[in-house]
C-alpha positions as CSV (number, residue, x, y, z in Angstrom):
1,M,22.8,-22.1,14.6
2,L,21.4,-21.6,11.1
3,D,24.9,-21.0,9.7
4,E,25.7,-24.7,9.5
5,L,23.2,-25.1,6.6
6,F,25.4,-22.9,4.4
7,M,28.5,-25.1,4.7
8,N,29.5,-25.9,1.1
9,R,26.2,-24.6,-0.3
10,R,28.0,-22.4,-2.9
11,A,28.9,-25.6,-4.8
12,D,25.2,-26.4,-5.3
13,F,24.3,-23.1,-6.9
14,P,23.4,-23.3,-10.6
15,A,25.3,-21.1,-13.0
16,K,22.6,-18.3,-12.9
17,P,21.8,-15.6,-10.4
18,T,20.7,-17.5,-7.3
19,E,19.4,-16.7,-3.9
20,L,19.2,-19.1,-0.9
21,R,17.3,-18.1,2.3
22,V,17.1,-20.0,5.5
23,Q,14.5,-18.4,7.9
24,R,13.0,-19.0,11.3
25,N,10.1,-17.0,12.6
26,T,9.3,-17.5,16.3
27,T,6.1,-16.2,17.6
28,R,4.9,-16.1,21.2
29,N,1.6,-14.7,22.6
30,A,-0.4,-14.6,25.8
31,A,-3.7,-12.8,26.0
32,L,-6.5,-12.2,28.6
33,I,-9.9,-10.8,28.1
34,S,-11.6,-9.6,31.4
35,G,-9.1,-11.8,33.3
36,N,-9.9,-14.9,31.3
37,L,-7.0,-16.6,29.4
38,V,-7.8,-16.8,25.7
39,S,-4.4,-17.4,24.2
40,N,-1.1,-18.9,25.4
41,A,1.0,-20.2,22.5
42,K,4.5,-20.4,21.0
43,A,5.1,-21.3,17.4
44,V,8.2,-21.8,15.3
45,A,8.0,-21.7,11.5
46,S,11.3,-22.5,9.7
47,G,12.6,-23.7,6.4
48,V,14.5,-22.9,3.2
49,S,13.7,-21.2,0.0
50,A,15.6,-20.6,-3.2
51,R,15.2,-18.3,-6.2
52,V,16.9,-18.6,-9.6
53,Y,16.8,-15.9,-12.3
54,D,16.6,-16.8,-15.9
55,R,15.6,-14.7,-19.0
56,G,13.5,-12.1,-17.1
57,V,11.8,-14.4,-14.6
58,Y,12.4,-16.0,-11.2
59,G,12.0,-19.7,-10.4
60,F,11.1,-20.2,-6.8
61,A,11.0,-23.3,-4.5
62,S,10.8,-23.8,-0.8
63,G,10.5,-26.5,1.9
64,A,10.4,-27.0,5.6
65,D,13.1,-29.8,5.6
66,M,16.5,-28.1,6.1
67,S,18.7,-31.2,5.6
68,D,21.6,-31.0,3.1
69,E,19.7,-33.2,0.6
70,S,16.6,-31.1,0.9
71,V,18.5,-27.9,0.3
72,K,20.0,-29.4,-2.8
73,K,16.6,-30.4,-4.1
74,I,15.2,-27.0,-3.4
75,L,18.0,-25.3,-5.4
76,A,17.5,-27.7,-8.3
77,A,13.7,-27.2,-8.3
78,A,14.1,-23.4,-8.3
79,A,16.5,-23.7,-11.3
80,D,14.1,-26.0,-13.1
81,N,11.2,-23.6,-12.5
82,A,13.3,-20.7,-13.8
83,V,14.1,-22.6,-17.0
84,F,10.5,-23.5,-17.6
85,L,9.2,-20.0,-17.0
86,G,12.0,-18.4,-18.8
87,S,11.4,-20.5,-21.9
88,R,7.9,-19.0,-22.1
89,A,8.3,-15.5,-20.7
90,G,11.2,-14.5,-22.9
91,N,14.0,-12.1,-21.9
92,S,11.9,-8.9,-21.2
93,V,14.3,-7.4,-18.7
94,G,17.7,-8.8,-19.1
95,D,20.4,-9.0,-16.5
96,L,19.6,-7.7,-13.0
97,P,21.5,-4.9,-11.3
98,P,24.7,-6.5,-9.8
99,L,25.0,-7.4,-6.2
100,A,27.6,-5.6,-4.1
101,P,30.1,-8.1,-2.7
102,G,30.4,-8.4,1.1
103,N,28.9,-9.8,4.2
104,E,26.5,-8.3,6.7
105,K,25.8,-9.6,10.2
106,T,23.2,-7.7,12.1
107,A,22.0,-10.5,14.4
108,K,21.3,-9.9,18.0
109,I,21.7,-12.7,20.6
110,D,18.7,-14.8,20.5
111,T,16.7,-15.1,23.8
112,D,14.3,-17.8,24.4
113,V,11.6,-16.1,26.6
114,P,9.8,-18.5,28.8
115,Q,6.1,-18.6,28.0
116,K,5.3,-18.4,31.7
117,L,7.1,-15.0,31.9
118,L,4.7,-13.5,29.2
119,L,1.7,-15.0,30.9
120,D,2.6,-13.8,34.4
121,F,3.4,-10.3,33.0
122,A,0.0,-10.1,31.3
123,K,-1.8,-11.4,34.4
124,E,-0.1,-8.8,36.6
125,L,-1.1,-5.9,34.2
126,D,-4.6,-7.2,34.1
127,E,-4.8,-7.4,37.9
128,Y,-3.6,-3.8,38.2
129,I,-6.2,-2.6,35.7
130,A,-9.0,-4.6,37.3
131,G,-8.1,-3.5,40.8
132,K,-7.7,0.2,40.1
133,Y,-10.5,0.9,37.6
134,K,-13.7,-0.6,38.8
135,N,-15.9,1.2,36.3
136,L,-14.5,-0.6,33.3
137,S,-17.0,-2.7,31.3
138,G,-14.3,-4.6,29.5
139,R,-10.5,-5.0,29.3
140,S,-7.9,-7.0,27.5
141,V,-4.2,-7.4,27.7
142,A,-2.3,-9.2,24.9
143,V,1.5,-9.9,24.7
144,N,2.8,-10.6,21.2
145,C,6.4,-11.3,20.3
146,L,7.9,-12.0,16.9
147,D,11.6,-12.8,16.2
148,M,12.5,-13.1,12.5
149,E,15.9,-14.7,11.9
150,K,17.3,-14.9,8.3
151,L,20.4,-16.4,6.9
152,F,20.9,-15.4,3.3
153,M,23.3,-16.2,0.5
154,S,23.1,-14.8,-3.1
155,N,25.3,-14.4,-6.1
156,D,25.2,-13.4,-9.7
157,A,26.2,-16.0,-12.3
158,G,29.9,-16.6,-11.5
159,G,30.0,-13.4,-9.5
160,P,30.8,-12.7,-5.8
161,V,28.7,-14.2,-3.1
162,R,26.8,-12.0,-0.7
163,M,25.9,-13.4,2.7
164,S,23.9,-11.8,5.5
165,H,22.5,-12.9,8.9
166,S,19.9,-10.9,10.7
167,L,17.7,-11.4,13.7
168,V,15.0,-8.7,14.1
169,P,12.9,-9.1,17.3
170,R,9.7,-7.2,18.2
171,A,7.6,-7.3,21.4
172,I,4.3,-5.6,21.7
173,I,1.8,-5.4,24.6
174,G,-1.6,-4.3,23.6
175,V,-4.0,-3.0,26.2
176,N,-7.6,-2.2,25.4
177,L,-10.0,-0.6,27.9
178,T,-13.8,-0.2,27.6
179,V,-16.3,1.8,29.6
180,N,-20.0,2.7,29.0
181,D,-20.9,6.3,28.3
182,A,-23.8,8.2,29.8
183,D,-26.1,6.5,27.2
184,G,-24.9,3.1,28.1
185,A,-23.0,2.7,24.8
186,P,-19.5,1.1,25.0
187,V,-16.5,3.3,24.4
188,S,-13.1,1.8,23.9
189,L,-9.5,2.9,23.6
190,G,-6.6,0.6,22.8
191,M,-2.9,1.3,23.0
192,P,0.2,-0.6,21.9
193,Y,3.4,-0.5,24.0
194,G,6.8,-1.8,23.0
195,G,8.4,-2.2,19.6
196,Y,11.8,-3.3,18.3
197,G,13.7,-5.5,20.8
198,F,13.3,-8.7,22.8
199,F,10.6,-8.8,25.4
200,T,13.1,-8.9,28.3
201,D,14.9,-5.9,26.9
202,L,11.8,-3.8,26.6
203,F,9.8,-4.9,29.6
204,R,11.5,-5.4,32.9
205,Q,8.5,-5.4,35.2
206,P,4.7,-4.7,34.8
207,S,4.9,-1.6,37.0
208,Q,6.8,0.3,34.3
209,L,3.6,0.5,32.3
210,Y,1.3,1.6,35.1
211,K,1.7,5.3,34.4
212,D,1.0,4.7,30.7
213,I,-2.1,2.7,31.5
214,D,-3.2,5.5,33.9
215,D,-2.9,8.0,31.0
216,Q,-4.7,5.6,28.7
217,F,-7.6,5.4,31.2
218,E,-7.7,9.1,31.6
219,K,-8.0,9.6,27.8
220,L,-10.7,6.9,27.7
221,M,-12.8,8.8,30.2
222,Q,-12.3,12.0,28.2
223,K,-13.5,10.1,25.2
224,A,-16.5,8.6,27.0
225,E,-17.6,12.2,27.9
226,G,-16.7,13.5,24.5
227,V,-18.7,14.5,21.5
228,Y,-19.0,13.4,17.9
229,P,-17.2,15.7,15.4
230,E,-19.1,17.8,13.0
231,A,-18.9,16.1,9.6
232,G,-17.3,18.0,6.7
233,Y,-14.2,19.4,5.1
234,K,-12.3,20.6,8.1
235,K,-9.0,22.1,9.2
236,V,-7.3,19.4,11.2
237,I,-4.0,18.6,12.8
238,L,-2.9,15.0,12.2
239,G,-0.8,13.7,15.1
240,P,2.3,11.6,14.4
241,D,0.2,8.3,14.6
242,M,-2.2,9.6,12.0
243,A,0.6,11.1,9.8
244,G,2.4,7.7,10.0
245,I,-0.5,5.7,8.7
246,L,-1.1,8.3,6.0
247,A,2.6,8.0,4.9
248,H,2.3,4.2,4.8
249,E,-1.1,3.5,3.4
250,A,-2.0,6.4,1.2
251,I,1.5,7.3,-0.1
252,G,3.8,4.3,0.5
253,H,1.7,1.8,-1.4
254,T,1.3,4.0,-4.4
255,V,5.1,4.3,-4.8
256,E,6.0,0.6,-4.5
257,A,7.4,-0.1,-7.9
258,D,5.4,-3.2,-8.6
259,L,2.2,-1.3,-8.0
260,V,3.5,1.6,-10.1
261,L,4.0,-0.9,-12.9
262,G,0.5,-2.2,-12.3
263,G,-1.0,1.3,-12.8
264,S,-0.7,3.3,-9.6
265,V,-1.4,7.0,-9.9
266,A,2.2,7.7,-8.9
267,R,3.4,6.6,-12.3
268,N,2.2,9.9,-13.8
269,Y,3.8,12.2,-11.2
270,M,7.6,11.5,-11.1
271,N,9.4,14.8,-10.6
272,K,6.1,16.6,-10.2
273,P,4.5,18.3,-7.2
274,I,2.2,16.0,-5.2
275,A,2.3,17.8,-1.8
276,S,3.1,21.1,-0.1
277,E,6.8,22.1,-0.2
278,L,6.7,21.5,3.6
279,V,6.3,17.8,3.0
280,T,9.3,15.4,2.7
281,L,8.6,11.7,3.0
282,V,11.2,8.9,3.3
283,D,11.2,5.2,3.6
284,F,14.1,4.6,5.9
285,A,16.2,1.5,5.9
286,H,17.9,1.1,9.3
287,T,18.5,4.5,10.9
288,A,16.7,7.8,10.7
289,L,17.7,11.3,11.9
290,G,20.6,9.9,13.9
291,G,18.6,7.3,15.7
292,P,17.1,3.8,15.4
293,V,14.0,2.9,13.4
294,P,11.3,0.4,14.4
295,V,12.2,-2.3,11.8
296,P,15.8,-2.0,10.7
297,V,16.8,-3.6,7.4
298,V,20.5,-3.6,6.5
299,V,20.4,-6.1,3.6
300,D,17.1,-7.0,2.0
301,D,15.9,-10.5,1.0
302,E,17.6,-10.3,-2.4
303,G,21.0,-9.5,-1.0
304,I,20.8,-5.8,-1.8
305,E,22.2,-3.2,0.6
306,A,19.2,-1.4,2.0
307,K,19.2,2.4,1.3
308,D,16.9,5.2,2.3
309,A,14.3,6.0,-0.4
310,V,13.4,9.7,-0.5
311,I,9.9,9.4,-1.9
312,I,8.8,13.1,-1.6
313,E,11.3,15.9,-1.4
314,N,9.9,19.3,-0.6
315,G,6.6,18.3,-2.1
316,I,8.1,16.8,-5.3
317,L,7.8,13.0,-6.1
318,R,11.4,11.9,-6.4
319,S,11.6,8.1,-6.3
320,Y,9.8,4.8,-5.9
321,M,10.7,1.8,-3.8
322,H,12.4,-0.9,-5.8
323,N,13.6,-4.5,-5.9
324,R,16.2,-5.6,-8.4
325,F,13.7,-6.5,-11.1
326,S,11.7,-3.3,-11.0
327,A,14.9,-1.2,-10.8
328,K,16.2,-2.8,-14.0
329,K,12.9,-2.6,-15.8
330,M,12.3,1.1,-14.9
331,G,15.9,2.3,-15.1
332,Y,16.6,3.0,-11.4
333,E,18.9,1.8,-8.7
334,P,17.4,-0.9,-6.3
335,T,16.6,0.5,-2.9
336,G,16.7,-2.8,-0.9
337,N,12.9,-3.0,-0.4
338,A,12.5,-6.7,-1.2
339,R,11.2,-8.4,1.9
340,A,9.6,-11.8,2.7
341,F,7.7,-12.8,5.8
342,Q,8.0,-16.6,5.9
343,F,10.6,-18.9,4.4
344,S,7.9,-20.0,2.0
345,D,7.2,-16.5,0.8
346,E,8.8,-14.9,-2.3
347,P,10.2,-11.4,-1.5
348,L,7.9,-8.6,-2.5
349,I,8.5,-4.8,-2.7
350,R,7.6,-3.8,0.8
351,M,8.0,-0.7,3.0
352,R,10.4,-0.7,5.9
353,N,10.0,2.5,8.0
354,T,8.0,5.2,6.2
355,A,7.7,8.6,7.7
356,V,7.1,12.3,7.0
357,L,10.1,14.3,8.1
358,P,9.8,16.9,10.9
359,G,9.3,20.6,10.1
360,K,10.1,23.8,12.0
361,S,6.9,24.6,13.9
362,K,5.9,23.8,17.5
363,L,2.9,21.6,18.0
364,A,1.5,24.3,20.3
365,D,1.7,26.8,17.4
366,L,-0.1,24.4,15.1
367,I,-3.0,24.2,17.6
368,A,-3.0,27.9,18.2
369,S,-3.4,28.6,14.5
370,V,-6.7,26.7,14.2
371,D,-9.9,28.6,15.1
372,D,-12.3,25.7,14.5
373,G,-11.1,22.2,13.8
374,Y,-9.7,19.0,15.3
375,Y,-6.5,17.5,16.6
376,L,-6.6,13.8,15.6
377,V,-4.3,11.7,17.8
378,R,-4.8,8.0,17.4
379,T,-5.8,5.7,14.5
380,G,-7.1,2.2,14.6
381,N,-6.9,1.0,11.1
382,G,-7.6,2.1,7.6
383,Q,-7.3,1.4,3.9
384,A,-6.1,3.1,0.7
385,D,-5.8,2.1,-2.9
386,T,-3.3,2.9,-5.7
387,T,-5.2,6.1,-6.6
388,S,-4.1,7.4,-3.1
389,E,-7.7,7.6,-2.0
390,F,-7.9,6.6,1.7
391,M,-10.2,6.2,4.7
392,F,-8.8,5.8,8.2
393,S,-10.4,5.4,11.6
394,V,-9.8,7.9,14.3
395,T,-10.0,6.4,17.8
396,F,-8.9,9.5,19.8
397,G,-8.7,13.2,19.3
398,Y,-9.9,16.6,20.4
399,E,-11.9,19.6,19.2
400,I,-9.9,22.8,18.6
401,K,-11.8,26.0,19.4
402,N,-10.1,29.4,19.1
403,G,-6.7,27.9,19.1
404,K,-7.1,25.7,22.2
405,L,-7.9,22.1,22.7
406,G,-11.5,21.4,23.6
407,R,-13.5,18.3,24.3
408,A,-12.4,14.8,23.3
409,I,-14.1,13.3,20.3
410,K,-15.6,9.8,19.8
411,D,-14.7,7.4,17.1
412,T,-14.9,8.8,13.6
413,T,-13.2,8.5,10.2
414,I,-11.2,10.7,7.8
415,S,-11.0,10.3,4.1
416,G,-9.6,11.9,1.0
417,V,-7.1,11.7,-1.8
418,A,-3.6,11.9,-0.4
419,F,-2.1,13.5,-3.5
420,D,-4.6,16.3,-3.1
421,M,-4.7,16.5,0.7
422,L,-1.0,16.8,1.1
423,K,-1.0,20.0,-1.0
424,T,-3.1,21.7,1.8
425,V,-0.4,21.1,4.4
426,D,0.7,24.5,5.7
427,M,2.4,23.7,9.0
428,V,4.6,20.7,10.2
429,S,5.7,20.3,13.8
430,D,9.4,19.8,14.7
431,D,9.0,16.6,16.7
432,M,9.2,13.0,15.4
433,V,7.4,10.0,16.8
434,W,7.7,6.4,15.6
435,S,5.2,3.6,15.8
436,G,6.5,0.0,15.5
437,S,3.5,-2.1,16.2
438,G,2.0,-2.4,12.7
439,M,1.8,-5.3,10.3
440,C,1.4,-4.5,6.6
441,G,-0.8,-6.9,4.8
442,K,0.2,-6.7,1.1
443,K,-0.3,-10.4,0.1
444,Q,1.8,-11.5,3.1
445,P,2.0,-9.8,6.5
446,I,5.2,-8.2,7.6
447,P,6.3,-5.8,10.4
448,T,6.7,-2.2,9.3
449,G,7.5,1.1,11.0
450,M,5.8,4.4,10.4
451,G,5.9,7.8,11.9
452,G,6.3,11.5,11.6
453,P,5.5,14.8,13.2
454,A,2.1,16.5,13.5
455,I,0.9,18.1,10.2
456,K,-1.8,20.7,9.7
457,C,-4.0,20.2,6.7
458,M,-7.6,20.2,5.3
459,I,-9.4,16.8,5.3
460,N,-12.8,15.2,5.2
461,I,-13.9,14.1,8.6
462,G,-17.0,11.9,9.4
463,G,-19.6,12.7,12.0
464,R,-21.7,10.5,14.1
């Protein structure tokens, strides 16, 4: 389909390192709030972009017209922009790390999901929830699908051409349930279902989610009858969902090389301890621990073969995440972390699938080791900065009293400095859970995966 646009394109490349990317993002959504349709849409964004490297800078150009003449103009405009910027920026970096020759094709077979299928699926789920749980004060069901297809060609000046073609699909169903507690205050719990794959691959029929929704409702009722945690510096167990957002937000962003060059705290800690020796953290490319990851990247958006980046190894900071430019500037190998969301976006250094590796302890043993603390299970959202200081919401969890789970807790927050907090980790569970529903918002949104085991640590937790 997109391949035809690359016919004879090599002849139009300028005599400088050049990238040409043709991309099509297809989004579909259907959403109901309390049974009322609020969204039912399909959108396709497609176009071409080019980058040309000259004397330490990139020239970039893009356009939605994918005709032969338009592609030629985009390549020429990118080359002109590179000459203009290069004449003023000077050669501060020099030649980029070379591309490895070869072609990669990781595309799945595209499936055009009828919009009616998504809407009917959402309606049937909503009817099940409304019919079974009469005491809800609010409910919503949202289906969101994103298929990102990229055809990419790159070469160094006069060097080999690298081509890749990928199609990465994702389908998520978000269900949010609300009840009123004894004081009449609304209490909500949302859950995402799905991940990597086409909608029809992941969701055969609505009934396959009934058991999950029943469990979600049960947890919601526990939360409605729950208590607010006691604020302070507490012993906690972060469940995989919480460990995942910590790995992504509080650690991952500090070790993206562009942010390191911009002054991230991580620039001062290479080959130094920043965590307990029980902590190993990796940004995985396309497979992990012998299995799939939520967002596989085989070749990045600069034509670099994607490799796992071992960020923390047994507590020691070992690497950053790089594109070609930062790798050259800092003296490292590129890791294949250059990613772009739309055809009109320049590739940025982005995470792929960031996770803490499993340890050797059982979750039950982590819980049994805590006399007075909390087991924090679900997160809603959060933020962190390049000092590794973070604050995350907690949307579901439990008290731990005398080594046993107690009452559920209501919404709260946790905060701290990750480079300090990770040094308090003294147990890591032996399981591994991935989350593939997140979108990272660094200048441009992009799907990412995150995950990990449960980790036991000390952390600041908010109260009421």
